[in-house]
C-alpha angles and dihedrals in degrees: 000000000000110000124204107221095040092057137017129239098232133173117258114260093227122046091217093057110054109190142136104261127188119211096355135113132012124341105259126206142176116223107195113128133205099031098094114125126226106286100181091123107084116237125192100223140024121229115213132210108176124205117172111238088220105080093200091071102022126119122212128245114298116259091245090068087067100044112030118098090208091062090048090053091053092046091058092060100031099043116012098041090050107042132072106268123198108236107160152340129267092244088069089064101036098140137034108277095027112132145168136191127222142161127243121184090337092311117125109225137191121204119191141171108235129222090268090048089256118147114244131184130197141170104258091230124114112234091226108060102341099264121151115270091194138021130198117337139298139101127305142167091204138013117229120193112235093219108060102351102254106166127213134190126233086264091057096250118144108247102172137015109181116225092012096091110133094359109156115248095013117120118177089210090070093055105059117138111277109257125231127197112264127171138162136228129169088359088299120127120223135187131198119191090201108092089199096053118129117251116287097243092049089052090053092063112184095352097097091056092047097047100041093087091065096074093224096145090067095049127100129228110260106173142350127207133178123210120200107213129192094216141089114267091243091055088060094044092050089054092047092053099064137056091201091104098049098099094049102033105028110036091160095052093040089057089060099044132062100242093189090057095045109134133199122196119183118201133180097282106000142041128222122205121182142166136184116250112251096216123190114346129198110264096024107162093191129031117263121235091241111041099182129072126190137147097264096041106100143142112240126199119192122190118189121197123290114003121340135085143191114213109196119194126170093260104029148014126221127196116214124196121183111206117194113225100173138330093292106023132069140168121227111204116197124191119184120209125194138175107274091246090061098049108122093007125134087242090055092051089048090053091055094047092049090054091042092059091050090052093049088053091049093048090052096053094041092054091048091050091047090056092049093050086078093060115117086222094068130063106147140333143217130258128243106236090210100043112022107052089118094054091048091050091051092050091051091051091047093049090047094056096041092047094048091072108088119235110323106148116245116198115210117191116222117222 
């Protein structure tokens, strides 16, 4: 067993000899601010994952970060329970009383539109004996637990507790549903299990200004698909954050984009990738998907730490959520949004199928990489300065959050 806390994950001192070295080489740091989780609970040791802030000499995350169940267990608490997680769309809560239930890092949640059309979030756990106050989705004026009939209002207050009438020392005001942070942006609904988390919009940094030109808020949901992937969630995110693989993995997409002008811009908590559209080219034997090319016509890909994306094409936007299932399995949930005039059109269906093909190609390479991460020949790799700034930024953010927790031992099994 290799235990974080008793030894560091450091970069090899010689590029030709990748290895896990303890106490050797340069001091490596990650310099991404604002992602540190709440560390009020004292912890005896500090695990360390070290990524050099200088991409030119940095080494990537160790393979064990992608395969070890112990790392995955820690990620659920250190990352997914303390970041804003995308759980739904505003259309699901269009009217007062509309609700849906979901699960986040093993926590059952209830999202509801209140009487004043305010968004509210609660743990979907009855305060009596932990039954479910709500199931599925729909519209309600009240929530009645299916176990013992405790009834709650849309604001989470306990209205009725059968057989507790007049019981000494029992005050209904003390047994409201436990609230959870819930906020909206771009008609998307987010939840954060950390009650001390900063507001959603502040956490998004410059993303709102960059994405507002897309017109996404006025688009309608067209289709939703889920892809079951035999890979770690970070394997998929790594792949998403670089255009390096476009020529070899995505020939259809590469034909539409200008690979030589592909740009990657890392920010504090997100990464923007964008490329001009090629448009029609002399000698084209078959028509291109996008016929026009002009300076402001681009594809924009936004990844937001840790696990959701906005893919912005000239004619559609897709939202992509990567949900970790276990150390080596993830779900990629795609939702395609189109202008209302294009809903049901042939062009809309073509947009979905074009993206679907790209996703199938990504799943194939990610699953192959995941299998090879178990090889004794591989421990960690280097970054392309030209092509992998996004991957490096992600790894710095990841290391910063994981290292911010003081001391909890993290066992990593060696193959």
